[in-house]
PASEBA-1860 file (N, C-alpha, C; in nm, 3 decimals):
! residues 287
1> MSLARDAL> 0.085/-0.120/0.000/0.000/0.000/0.000/0.088/0.125/0.000 ~ 0.068/0.211/-0.096/0.145/0.336/-0.105/0.089/0.440/-0.009 ~ 0.177/0.523/0.040/0.130/0.641/0.111/0.072/0.739/0.009 ~ -0.031/0.811/0.050/-0.093/0.908/-0.039/0.010/1.012/-0.084 ~ 0.103/1.048/0.006/0.205/1.147/-0.028/0.294/1.097/-0.142 ~ 0.333/0.971/-0.137/0.420/0.916/-0.240/0.348/0.908/-0.375 ~ 0.221/0.872/-0.371/0.143/0.865/-0.495/0.129/1.004/-0.556 ~ 0.116/1.103/-0.470/0.104/1.240/-0.519/0.232/1.287/-0.587
9> VRATRKLA> 0.345/1.254/-0.530/0.474/1.291/-0.589/0.490/1.228/-0.727 ~ 0.459/1.098/-0.737/0.471/1.030/-0.866/0.377/1.091/-0.969 ~ 0.255/1.123/-0.929/0.158/1.180/-1.022/0.201/1.318/-1.070 ~ 0.251/1.398/-0.978/0.297/1.532/-1.015/0.409/1.524/-1.118 ~ 0.501/1.430/-1.098/0.611/1.413/-1.191/0.560/1.370/-1.329 ~ 0.464/1.279/-1.330/0.411/1.230/-1.457/0.339/1.342/-1.533 ~ 0.261/1.422/-1.463/0.189/1.531/-1.529/0.286/1.637/-1.579 ~ 0.389/1.663/-1.503/0.489/1.761/-1.547/0.558/1.714/-1.674
17> EAGVPDPG> 0.591/1.586/-1.680/0.656/1.530/-1.799/0.565/1.537/-1.920 ~ 0.432/1.534/-1.898/0.335/1.541/-2.007/0.307/1.684/-2.051 ~ 0.368/1.782/-1.982/0.349/1.922/-2.017/0.221/1.983/-1.965 ~ 0.159/1.921/-1.864/0.036/1.974/-1.806/0.068/2.100/-1.726 ~ -0.001/2.210/-1.751/0.023/2.331/-1.671/-0.014/2.306/-1.525 ~ 0.065/2.355/-1.433/0.040/2.343/-1.289/0.012/2.198/-1.249 ~ 0.107/2.109/-1.273/0.085/1.967/-1.246/0.058/1.934/-1.100 ~ 0.121/2.008/-1.009/0.099/1.983/-0.867/-0.044/2.008/-0.826
25> RDARRLLA> -0.100/2.116/-0.873/-0.241/2.147/-0.841/-0.333/2.039/-0.893 ~ -0.315/2.000/-1.019/-0.404/1.900/-1.078/-0.389/1.765/-1.010 ~ -0.266/1.727/-0.975/-0.244/1.600/-0.906/-0.315/1.598/-0.772 ~ -0.311/1.708/-0.700/-0.379/1.716/-0.571/-0.530/1.704/-0.587 ~ -0.583/1.770/-0.686/-0.729/1.764/-0.705/-0.773/1.624/-0.746 ~ -0.695/1.560/-0.829/-0.730/1.424/-0.870/-0.717/1.326/-0.754 ~ -0.616/1.346/-0.670/-0.600/1.258/-0.554/-0.716/1.277/-0.456 ~ -0.756/1.400/-0.433/-0.870/1.425/-0.345/-0.996/1.359/-0.400
33> HAMKVPPD> -1.012/1.368/-0.531/-1.128/1.306/-0.594/-1.124/1.155/-0.579 ~ -1.008/1.094/-0.599/-0.995/0.948/-0.588/-1.015/0.901/-0.444 ~ -0.972/0.983/-0.349/-0.986/0.947/-0.207/-1.121/0.987/-0.148 ~ -1.200/1.060/-0.231/-1.333/1.104/-0.188/-1.325/1.194/-0.064 ~ -1.231/1.287/-0.068/-1.219/1.385/0.041/-1.221/1.525/-0.019 ~ -1.266/1.625/0.056/-1.262/1.762/0.004/-1.118/1.805/-0.024 ~ -1.093/1.876/-0.132/-0.955/1.917/-0.164/-0.884/1.989/-0.052 ~ -0.958/2.070/0.026/-0.893/2.144/0.133/-0.859/2.056/0.254
41> RLTLMLGE> -0.901/1.929/0.251/-0.866/1.835/0.359/-0.754/1.740/0.319 ~ -0.710/1.749/0.194/-0.616/1.650/0.143/-0.485/1.649/0.222 ~ -0.432/1.766/0.259/-0.305/1.773/0.329/-0.306/1.688/0.455 ~ -0.420/1.682/0.522/-0.431/1.604/0.645/-0.426/1.454/0.619 ~ -0.450/1.414/0.493/-0.459/1.272/0.460/-0.332/1.218/0.394 ~ -0.235/1.304/0.367/-0.120/1.262/0.286/-0.034/1.157/0.356 ~ -0.037/1.151/0.486/0.042/1.052/0.556/-0.024/0.917/0.569 ~ -0.145/0.903/0.517/-0.219/0.778/0.528/-0.191/0.687/0.408
49> GLAAEAEA> -0.215/0.559/0.428/-0.203/0.466/0.318/-0.316/0.483/0.219 ~ -0.287/0.458/0.093/-0.386/0.473/-0.013/-0.442/0.335/-0.046 ~ -0.571/0.316/-0.023/-0.634/0.187/-0.050/-0.614/0.149/-0.196 ~ -0.611/0.018/-0.223/-0.582/-0.031/-0.358/-0.679/0.026/-0.460 ~ -0.806/0.029/-0.426/-0.907/0.080/-0.521/-0.885/0.228/-0.549 ~ -0.858/0.305/-0.445/-0.834/0.448/-0.463/-0.707/0.472/-0.543 ~ -0.603/0.392/-0.516/-0.477/0.408/-0.589/-0.494/0.377/-0.737 ~ -0.567/0.271/-0.768/-0.590/0.236/-0.909/-0.672/0.345/-0.978
57> GFEALVAR> -0.772/0.395/-0.909/-0.853/0.501/-0.967/-0.773/0.627/-0.989 ~ -0.687/0.660/-0.893/-0.602/0.779/-0.905/-0.506/0.766/-1.022 ~ -0.444/0.652/-1.036/-0.351/0.632/-1.147/-0.420/0.642/-1.282 ~ -0.544/0.592/-1.289/-0.619/0.602/-1.414/-0.652/0.747/-1.447 ~ -0.689/0.824/-1.344/-0.720/0.965/-1.365/-0.595/1.042/-1.409 ~ -0.483/1.013/-1.347/-0.359/1.080/-1.382/-0.319/1.048/-1.526 ~ -0.338/0.922/-1.566/-0.304/0.884/-1.704/-0.388/0.961/-1.804 ~ -0.514/0.979/-1.775/-0.601/1.055/-1.867/-0.567/1.203/-1.866
65> RAERVPLS> -0.531/1.256/-1.748/-0.491/1.396/-1.744/-0.363/1.417/-1.821 ~ -0.273/1.320/-1.818/-0.150/1.329/-1.896/-0.178/1.330/-2.045 ~ -0.293/1.275/-2.085/-0.337/1.281/-2.224/-0.406/1.413/-2.255 ~ -0.412/1.502/-2.156/-0.465/1.638/-2.164/-0.618/1.644/-2.160 ~ -0.681/1.537/-2.108/-0.824/1.547/-2.080/-0.842/1.653/-1.971 ~ -0.935/1.748/-1.987/-0.952/1.855/-1.887/-0.983/1.799/-1.748 ~ -0.930/1.865/-1.649/-0.951/1.823/-1.511/-1.099/1.814/-1.477 ~ -1.176/1.912/-1.521/-1.319/1.914/-1.487/-1.393/1.794/-1.544
73> QLTGRRAF> -1.350/1.746/-1.660/-1.416/1.630/-1.718/-1.379/1.502/-1.645 ~ -1.266/1.502/-1.577/-1.225/1.385/-1.499/-1.297/1.380/-1.365 ~ -1.316/1.496/-1.305/-1.385/1.499/-1.176/-1.536/1.516/-1.192 ~ -1.577/1.561/-1.312/-1.720/1.582/-1.338/-1.775/1.710/-1.280 ~ -1.690/1.793/-1.226/-1.736/1.916/-1.161/-1.643/2.032/-1.194 ~ -1.702/2.152/-1.192/-1.621/2.273/-1.209/-1.680/2.382/-1.121 ~ -1.595/2.447/-1.043/-1.641/2.557/-0.959/-1.657/2.683/-1.042 ~ -1.766/2.754/-1.018/-1.791/2.880/-1.089/-1.871/2.971/-0.998
81> YGREFLVT> -1.816/3.084/-0.967/-1.880/3.187/-0.884/-1.931/3.128/-0.751 ~ -1.848/3.043/-0.693/-1.879/2.989/-0.561/-1.969/2.868/-0.559 ~ -2.004/2.816/-0.676/-2.088/2.697/-0.683/-2.023/2.594/-0.774 ~ -2.064/2.468/-0.757/-2.010/2.362/-0.843/-2.115/2.320/-0.945 ~ -2.069/2.300/-1.068/-2.158/2.262/-1.177/-2.109/2.131/-1.239 ~ -2.204/2.049/-1.278/-2.171/1.930/-1.356/-2.113/1.974/-1.489 ~ -2.003/1.911/-1.530/-1.938/1.942/-1.657/-1.909/1.811/-1.730 ~ -1.937/1.808/-1.858/-1.900/1.695/-1.943/-1.830/1.749/-2.068
89> GDVLDPRP> -1.789/1.659/-2.155/-1.728/1.701/-2.280/-1.825/1.765/-2.378 ~ -1.953/1.773/-2.340/-2.054/1.832/-2.428/-2.075/1.980/-2.403 ~ -2.011/2.034/-2.300/-2.028/2.176/-2.268/-1.892/2.240/-2.247 ~ -1.889/2.372/-2.258/-1.767/2.446/-2.226/-1.737/2.435/-2.078 ~ -1.611/2.428/-2.047/-1.566/2.433/-1.909/-1.585/2.576/-1.859 ~ -1.669/2.600/-1.758/-1.685/2.738/-1.707/-1.551/2.798/-1.668 ~ -1.528/2.921/-1.711/-1.397/2.984/-1.691/-1.409/3.106/-1.600 ~ -1.303/3.134/-1.523/-1.307/3.247/-1.430/-1.338/3.380/-1.498
97> ETETLIET> -1.288/3.400/-1.621/-1.310/3.529/-1.686/-1.458/3.557/-1.714 ~ -1.538/3.451/-1.723/-1.682/3.470/-1.746/-1.750/3.530/-1.624 ~ -1.683/3.526/-1.509/-1.741/3.588/-1.390/-1.753/3.739/-1.407 ~ -1.676/3.796/-1.500/-1.691/3.939/-1.531/-1.831/3.967/-1.584 ~ -1.884/3.877/-1.666/-2.020/3.892/-1.717/-2.120/3.887/-1.601 ~ -2.098/3.796/-1.507/-2.188/3.784/-1.392/-2.188/3.914/-1.312 ~ -2.070/3.965/-1.282/-2.060/4.089/-1.203/-2.127/4.206/-1.275 ~ -2.109/4.212/-1.406/-2.171/4.320/-1.483/-2.323/4.309/-1.480
105> ALAEPFAD> -2.374/4.188/-1.496/-2.519/4.169/-1.495/-2.579/4.204/-1.359 ~ -2.509/4.169/-1.252/-2.562/4.191/-1.117/-2.551/4.336/-1.072 ~ -2.488/4.420/-1.151/-2.470/4.560/-1.113/-2.602/4.637/-1.112 ~ -2.703/4.583/-1.182/-2.836/4.645/-1.183/-2.940/4.537/-1.160 ~ -3.052/4.571/-1.096/-3.156/4.470/-1.073/-3.227/4.434/-1.204 ~ -3.282/4.314/-1.208/-3.362/4.269/-1.322/-3.460/4.164/-1.272 ~ -3.573/4.155/-1.342/-3.678/4.062/-1.300/-3.672/3.930/-1.376 ~ -3.617/3.935/-1.497/-3.606/3.813/-1.577/-3.487/3.823/-1.670
113> VLDLGTGS> -3.437/3.704/-1.712/-3.314/3.699/-1.790/-3.323/3.588/-1.892 ~ -3.271/3.616/-2.011/-3.260/3.518/-2.118/-3.112/3.490/-2.141 ~ -3.074/3.362/-2.137/-2.936/3.322/-2.160/-2.931/3.244/-2.291 ~ -2.862/3.299/-2.390/-2.854/3.237/-2.522/-2.728/3.152/-2.534 ~ -2.745/3.025/-2.567/-2.633/2.931/-2.571/-2.593/2.895/-2.430 ~ -2.687/2.843/-2.354/-2.669/2.831/-2.208/-2.565/2.726/-2.167 ~ -2.536/2.627/-2.253/-2.434/2.528/-2.220/-2.464/2.455/-2.090 ~ -2.372/2.461/-1.995/-2.391/2.396/-1.866/-2.497/2.464/-1.781
121> GCILLTLI> -2.535/2.585/-1.821/-2.632/2.662/-1.743/-2.566/2.747/-1.636 ~ -2.433/2.751/-1.632/-2.366/2.818/-1.520/-2.398/2.967/-1.512 ~ -2.412/3.035/-1.626/-2.443/3.179/-1.623/-2.587/3.201/-1.576 ~ -2.679/3.136/-1.642/-2.821/3.153/-1.609/-2.849/3.119/-1.464 ~ -2.804/3.004/-1.419/-2.836/2.957/-1.284/-2.765/3.039/-1.178 ~ -2.644/3.084/-1.207/-2.574/3.171/-1.112/-2.648/3.302/-1.094 ~ -2.694/3.361/-1.204/-2.765/3.489/-1.194/-2.893/3.475/-1.113 ~ -2.967/3.368/-1.137/-3.092/3.346/-1.061/-3.061/3.327/-0.913
129> AEMEGMGR> -2.961/3.244/-0.883/-2.927/3.215/-0.744/-2.873/3.338/-0.673 ~ -2.789/3.416/-0.741/-2.733/3.536/-0.679/-2.841/3.640/-0.650 ~ -2.933/3.657/-0.743/-3.041/3.752/-0.720/-3.130/3.706/-0.604 ~ -3.150/3.575/-0.593/-3.227/3.522/-0.481/-3.158/3.555/-0.349 ~ -3.024/3.545/-0.350/-2.948/3.579/-0.230/-2.962/3.725/-0.192 ~ -2.997/3.810/-0.289/-3.021/3.952/-0.262/-3.167/3.979/-0.226 ~ -3.246/3.873/-0.216/-3.386/3.890/-0.181/-3.477/3.919/-0.298 ~ -3.430/3.890/-0.421/-3.511/3.917/-0.540/-3.538/3.787/-0.613
137> RVLGTGVE> -3.662/3.760/-0.641/-3.699/3.640/-0.716/-3.691/3.671/-0.865 ~ -3.607/3.599/-0.936/-3.584/3.621/-1.078/-3.623/3.496/-1.156 ~ -3.685/3.518/-1.271/-3.717/3.408/-1.361/-3.619/3.410/-1.477 ~ -3.579/3.293/-1.523/-3.482/3.286/-1.630/-3.521/3.186/-1.737 ~ -3.471/3.209/-1.858/-3.490/3.119/-1.971/-3.354/3.094/-2.034 ~ -3.322/2.967/-2.053/-3.198/2.931/-2.118/-3.225/2.859/-2.249 ~ -3.155/2.896/-2.354/-3.170/2.835/-2.486/-3.039/2.766/-2.524 ~ -3.048/2.641/-2.567/-2.930/2.565/-2.603/-2.959/2.477/-2.724
145> VSPAAYEV> -2.873/2.484/-2.825/-2.897/2.410/-2.949/-2.853/2.264/-2.939 ~ -2.754/2.235/-2.858/-2.701/2.099/-2.848/-2.787/2.015/-2.753 ~ -2.844/1.903/-2.799/-2.923/1.818/-2.710/-2.843/1.769/-2.589 ~ -2.716/1.735/-2.611/-2.635/1.684/-2.500/-2.606/1.794/-2.398 ~ -2.575/1.914/-2.444/-2.552/2.026/-2.353/-2.680/2.063/-2.280 ~ -2.791/2.056/-2.350/-2.922/2.084/-2.290/-2.945/1.992/-2.170 ~ -2.907/1.866/-2.181/-2.924/1.771/-2.072/-2.836/1.809/-1.952 ~ -2.716/1.858/-1.979/-2.629/1.901/-1.869/-2.691/2.019/-1.796
153> AWWNRNAM> -2.741/2.117/-1.870/-2.806/2.233/-1.808/-2.928/2.189/-1.727 ~ -3.003/2.094/-1.781/-3.121/2.042/-1.712/-3.080/1.982/-1.577 ~ -2.972/1.902/-1.577/-2.925/1.838/-1.454/-2.881/1.943/-1.353 ~ -2.804/2.043/-1.398/-2.757/2.146/-1.306/-2.872/2.226/-1.249 ~ -2.968/2.259/-1.332/-3.084/2.333/-1.283/-3.156/2.256/-1.173 ~ -3.181/2.129/-1.197/-3.255/2.049/-1.100/-3.174/2.026/-0.973 ~ -3.043/2.008/-0.989/-2.957/1.988/-0.872/-2.957/2.110/-0.782 ~ -2.974/2.228/-0.841/-2.979/2.352/-0.763/-3.118/2.386/-0.716
161> GLEDRAVL> -3.217/2.306/-0.752/-3.353/2.329/-0.708/-3.418/2.451/-0.771 ~ -3.383/2.478/-0.896/-3.435/2.598/-0.963/-3.535/2.564/-1.074 ~ -3.601/2.448/-1.063/-3.694/2.408/-1.168/-3.808/2.508/-1.188 ~ -3.849/2.573/-1.080/-3.963/2.665/-1.090/-3.922/2.805/-1.133 ~ -3.791/2.828/-1.150/-3.745/2.962/-1.187/-3.666/2.966/-1.317 ~ -3.630/2.851/-1.370/-3.550/2.848/-1.492/-3.615/2.755/-1.594 ~ -3.656/2.813/-1.706/-3.710/2.737/-1.818/-3.597/2.710/-1.917 ~ -3.586/2.587/-1.963/-3.483/2.552/-2.060/-3.549/2.514/-2.192
169> LQGSWFAP> -3.501/2.574/-2.301/-3.555/2.548/-2.434/-3.443/2.499/-2.524 ~ -3.477/2.405/-2.609/-3.376/2.352/-2.701/-3.396/2.411/-2.840 ~ -3.288/2.462/-2.897/-3.295/2.520/-3.030/-3.189/2.627/-3.048 ~ -3.196/2.698/-3.159/-3.092/2.793/-3.197/-3.132/2.937/-3.166 ~ -3.057/3.000/-3.079/-3.071/3.140/-3.045/-3.215/3.179/-3.010 ~ -3.277/3.271/-3.082/-3.409/3.320/-3.043/-3.524/3.233/-3.092 ~ -3.499/3.143/-3.187/-3.607/3.067/-3.250/-3.694/2.991/-3.151 ~ -3.640/2.924/-3.048/-3.725/2.847/-2.957/-3.827/2.931/-2.881
177> LSEAFGRD> -3.801/3.061/-2.865/-3.898/3.146/-2.796/-4.027/3.155/-2.874 ~ -4.017/3.179/-3.005/-4.136/3.185/-3.089/-4.203/3.049/-3.098 ~ -4.121/2.943/-3.107/-4.177/2.809/-3.117/-4.253/2.770/-2.991 ~ -4.203/2.814/-2.875/-4.265/2.776/-2.748/-4.382/2.865/-2.711 ~ -4.373/2.995/-2.743/-4.472/3.090/-2.695/-4.555/3.155/-2.805 ~ -4.513/3.138/-2.931/-4.587/3.201/-3.040/-4.585/3.352/-3.030 ~ -4.701/3.414/-3.052/-4.709/3.559/-3.046/-4.690/3.612/-2.905 ~ -4.701/3.525/-2.806/-4.686/3.567/-2.667/-4.541/3.553/-2.619
185> APQFDLIV> -4.446/3.536/-2.711/-4.306/3.524/-2.672/-4.266/3.645/-2.587 ~ -4.201/3.622/-2.474/-4.175/3.730/-2.378/-4.061/3.821/-2.419 ~ -4.059/3.938/-2.356/-3.943/4.025/-2.357/-3.875/4.015/-2.221 ~ -3.752/4.062/-2.214/-3.672/4.042/-2.094/-3.605/4.172/-2.050 ~ -3.578/4.180/-1.920/-3.498/4.291/-1.868/-3.351/4.276/-1.906 ~ -3.310/4.149/-1.922/-3.168/4.122/-1.942/-3.152/4.004/-2.038 ~ -3.063/4.020/-2.135/-3.021/3.909/-2.222/-2.871/3.895/-2.207 ~ -2.826/3.773/-2.182/-2.683/3.746/-2.167/-2.642/3.633/-2.260
193> SNPPYVTE> -2.515/3.633/-2.294/-2.463/3.524/-2.377/-2.311/3.520/-2.371 ~ -2.259/3.398/-2.366/-2.116/3.375/-2.389/-2.109/3.292/-2.517 ~ -2.119/3.356/-2.632/-2.134/3.283/-2.758/-2.000/3.235/-2.813 ~ -2.002/3.154/-2.917/-1.876/3.116/-2.982/-1.808/3.240/-3.040 ~ -1.683/3.264/-2.999/-1.614/3.383/-3.052/-1.470/3.357/-3.095 ~ -1.426/3.233/-3.087/-1.292/3.200/-3.133/-1.289/3.200/-3.285 ~ -1.185/3.256/-3.344/-1.173/3.256/-3.490/-1.122/3.121/-3.538 ~ -1.139/3.097/-3.666/-1.090/2.971/-3.724/-0.939/2.957/-3.702
201> AEWERLEP> -0.865/3.066/-3.720/-0.720/3.061/-3.702/-0.682/3.036/-3.557 ~ -0.754/3.099/-3.464/-0.724/3.082/-3.322/-0.749/2.939/-3.277 ~ -0.850/2.875/-3.334/-0.884/2.738/-3.296/-0.763/2.645/-3.310 ~ -0.690/2.662/-3.416/-0.576/2.575/-3.442/-0.464/2.593/-3.340 ~ -0.465/2.706/-3.268/-0.357/2.735/-3.172/-0.397/2.710/-3.027 ~ -0.520/2.668/-3.005/-0.566/2.647/-2.868/-0.497/2.527/-2.804 ~ -0.490/2.529/-2.672/-0.428/2.420/-2.598/-0.503/2.289/-2.621 ~ -0.436/2.174/-2.607/-0.500/2.045/-2.636/-0.627/2.020/-2.557
209> EVRRFEPR> -0.630/2.068/-2.430/-0.749/2.045/-2.348/-0.874/2.102/-2.414 ~ -0.859/2.215/-2.479/-0.974/2.279/-2.544/-0.998/2.219/-2.682 ~ -0.895/2.214/-2.764/-0.911/2.173/-2.903/-0.957/2.028/-2.917 ~ -0.913/1.941/-2.829/-0.943/1.799/-2.842/-1.064/1.754/-2.761 ~ -1.101/1.831/-2.657/-1.199/1.777/-2.564/-1.319/1.867/-2.536 ~ -1.319/1.990/-2.587/-1.436/2.076/-2.568/-1.509/2.090/-2.702 ~ -1.641/2.118/-2.697/-1.720/2.122/-2.821/-1.682/2.238/-2.911 ~ -1.637/2.207/-3.031/-1.592/2.311/-3.124/-1.703/2.409/-3.157
217> GALVGGVH> -1.826/2.358/-3.170/-1.938/2.446/-3.206/-1.969/2.551/-3.102 ~ -1.929/2.527/-2.977/-1.952/2.625/-2.872/-1.838/2.725/-2.861 ~ -1.735/2.707/-2.941/-1.617/2.792/-2.932/-1.592/2.875/-3.057 ~ -1.605/2.815/-3.174/-1.565/2.881/-3.298/-1.683/2.959/-3.356 ~ -1.658/3.088/-3.379/-1.763/3.177/-3.429/-1.739/3.224/-3.571 ~ -1.679/3.140/-3.654/-1.656/3.178/-3.793/-1.516/3.231/-3.814 ~ -1.492/3.276/-3.936/-1.358/3.323/-3.974/-1.310/3.434/-3.882 ~ -1.397/3.528/-3.850/-1.359/3.642/-3.767/-1.414/3.631/-3.625
225> GLDAYRVI> -1.483/3.521/-3.593/-1.536/3.501/-3.459/-1.659/3.583/-3.427 ~ -1.723/3.640/-3.528/-1.834/3.734/-3.504/-1.971/3.681/-3.548 ~ -1.976/3.560/-3.602/-2.102/3.510/-3.658/-2.216/3.512/-3.557 ~ -2.191/3.463/-3.436/-2.296/3.454/-3.335/-2.343/3.592/-3.292 ~ -2.251/3.687/-3.282/-2.289/3.822/-3.239/-2.387/3.886/-3.338 ~ -2.369/3.859/-3.465/-2.460/3.917/-3.565/-2.603/3.868/-3.542 ~ -2.618/3.740/-3.513/-2.751/3.684/-3.488/-2.810/3.739/-3.359 ~ -2.729/3.744/-3.255/-2.777/3.792/-3.126/-2.818/3.938/-3.133
233> VEGAPGRL> -2.733/4.021/-3.193/-2.761/4.164/-3.199/-2.882/4.193/-3.286 ~ -2.900/4.116/-3.392/-3.017/4.135/-3.478/-3.148/4.107/-3.404 ~ -3.147/4.003/-3.321/-3.271/3.964/-3.254/-3.295/4.030/-3.121 ~ -3.191/4.083/-3.058/-3.204/4.136/-2.923/-3.302/4.252/-2.908 ~ -3.305/4.350/-2.998/-3.397/4.462/-2.977/-3.543/4.420/-2.963 ~ -3.582/4.317/-3.034/-3.720/4.271/-3.025/-3.751/4.190/-2.901 ~ -3.647/4.146/-2.829/-3.667/4.064/-2.710/-3.630/4.136/-2.581 ~ -3.585/4.261/-2.593/-3.554/4.341/-2.475/-3.666/4.439/-2.446
241> RPGGRLIV> -3.701/4.453/-2.320/-3.792/4.560/-2.282/-3.719/4.694/-2.294 ~ -3.791/4.803/-2.310/-3.725/4.934/-2.310/-3.641/4.951/-2.183 ~ -3.518/4.991/-2.202/-3.426/5.003/-2.088/-3.353/4.876/-2.055 ~ -3.391/4.765/-2.118/-3.326/4.637/-2.091/-3.184/4.632/-2.144 ~ -3.106/4.541/-2.088/-2.964/4.532/-2.122/-2.931/4.403/-2.198 ~ -2.839/4.415/-2.292/-2.777/4.302/-2.359/-2.632/4.298/-2.316 ~ -2.588/4.183/-2.262/-2.451/4.169/-2.213/-2.392/4.043/-2.276 ~ -2.281/4.058/-2.347/-2.216/3.944/-2.412/-2.068/3.940/-2.376
249> EIGSGQGA> -2.017/3.820/-2.359/-1.873/3.803/-2.344/-1.809/3.808/-2.482 ~ -1.685/3.858/-2.488/-1.616/3.870/-2.617/-1.475/3.813/-2.605 ~ -1.414/3.789/-2.721/-1.277/3.745/-2.726/-1.182/3.862/-2.742 ~ -1.055/3.831/-2.743/-0.951/3.933/-2.753/-0.966/4.016/-2.880 ~ -0.966/4.147/-2.865/-0.969/4.237/-2.979/-1.104/4.253/-3.047 ~ -1.211/4.202/-2.987/-1.342/4.208/-3.052/-1.431/4.322/-3.001 ~ -1.382/4.399/-2.905/-1.465/4.503/-2.844/-1.520/4.603/-2.944 ~ -1.434/4.654/-3.031/-1.478/4.755/-3.127/-1.578/4.699/-3.228
257> AVTELMTS> -1.552/4.578/-3.277/-1.641/4.519/-3.378/-1.779/4.490/-3.320 ~ -1.785/4.436/-3.198/-1.914/4.405/-3.137/-1.986/4.533/-3.099 ~ -1.913/4.633/-3.055/-1.973/4.763/-3.026/-2.038/4.821/-3.151 ~ -1.971/4.812/-3.263/-2.025/4.863/-3.389/-2.151/4.788/-3.429 ~ -2.152/4.655/-3.413/-2.272/4.578/-3.444/-2.391/4.624/-3.360 ~ -2.368/4.647/-3.232/-2.477/4.688/-3.143/-2.525/4.829/-3.176 ~ -2.432/4.917/-3.201/-2.469/5.055/-3.234/-2.549/5.059/-3.365 ~ -2.507/4.981/-3.463/-2.577/4.977/-3.592/-2.716/4.920/-3.579
265> AGLGPVHV> -2.739/4.836/-3.477/-2.871/4.778/-3.455/-2.961/4.870/-3.375 ~ -2.913/4.989/-3.341/-2.995/5.085/-3.268/-2.989/5.070/-3.118 ~ -2.898/4.987/-3.068/-2.881/4.972/-2.924/-2.784/5.078/-2.873 ~ -2.810/5.124/-2.751/-2.717/5.222/-2.697/-2.769/5.282/-2.567 ~ -2.681/5.335/-2.486/-2.537/5.342/-2.509/-2.470/5.205/-2.497 ~ -2.352/5.194/-2.556/-2.275/5.070/-2.554/-2.142/5.097/-2.487 ~ -2.098/5.005/-2.401/-1.965/5.020/-2.343/-1.901/4.884/-2.320 ~ -1.769/4.884/-2.312/-1.690/4.762/-2.296/-1.640/4.755/-2.153
273> VTDLDGRD> -1.647/4.637/-2.093/-1.601/4.613/-1.957/-1.478/4.523/-1.961 ~ -1.375/4.558/-1.887/-1.252/4.477/-1.883/-1.258/4.378/-1.768 ~ -1.180/4.269/-1.781/-1.172/4.171/-1.674/-1.060/4.208/-1.576 ~ -1.031/4.120/-1.482/-0.932/4.150/-1.379/-0.791/4.164/-1.436 ~ -0.768/4.109/-1.555/-0.638/4.122/-1.620/-0.629/4.245/-1.710 ~ -0.738/4.325/-1.711/-0.738/4.445/-1.793/-0.774/4.423/-1.938 ~ -0.818/4.302/-1.973/-0.855/4.272/-2.111/-1.003/4.302/-2.134 ~ -1.036/4.351/-2.253/-1.178/4.368/-2.289/-1.245/4.232/-2.279
281> RVVVARR> -1.354/4.224/-2.202/-1.415/4.093/-2.178/-1.565/4.091/-2.204 ~ -1.634/4.203/-2.181/-1.779/4.205/-2.192/-1.821/4.333/-2.261 ~ -1.922/4.323/-2.347/-1.982/4.442/-2.407/-2.126/4.452/-2.359 ~ -2.165/4.571/-2.319/-2.299/4.596/-2.264/-2.369/4.701/-2.349 ~ -2.493/4.669/-2.386/-2.574/4.765/-2.460/-2.712/4.772/-2.395 ~ -2.781/4.882/-2.419/-2.913/4.902/-2.361/-3.011/4.936/-2.472 ~ -3.131/4.882/-2.461/-3.235/4.923/-2.555/-3.296/5.052/-2.506
END
């Protein structure tokens, strides 16, 4: 029986040799997962023997991580804005920079929200839960074109107990609203989206974890990365209440182009919000 500490050292070395960024962090998280202990308790367990089943499971996880399978897909979970979400290879891995969109949305109150391309549901469900924590009951609608991603969002919604506050629709962008509600399709105080914005050229340069294991359709937005924004901006004015906000995440260098699309659609004022690293991350427009 190996000590947990020794297994951790071997795993860290293997991940480092495979070129995994921050191998020590990932090895610790995988070991905690294999031992079924909270990551913040792992240090207390390192002097204990590692049961054969846990050791075999840990080694299998490390081998897959060395193949550059994303950590979240190995553990099945990803933390986002203080909550954990189910993650599979059918959805984007929630990223810290997307929390800029959350902070921007929460800067003003809203009664309802539409999330276009909801994926795991992390944006929609976080906004509903955060507003509830502020004492405001918010209703949300999430639209997702991928049947597999739709199922992940469904699971996350139900796990958070938000079935009565979040409606999930399957289809492309705004179309499911008309299909579900007809002429009574609602308008919203807030529309949010983290759409595909990676360019075709950028896709080829992405790290293996993204290029090989995350859904390409949720990442690539055409030659210039702007295809999804054109659809969203075209449909948003008809789905926003007067004074309502449209908030979208953007990729590097896209602030000016997305701002121009929104301004040309009659939305305004428009402004760009930077993330904690000072990069343009979110564009906000108002009807």
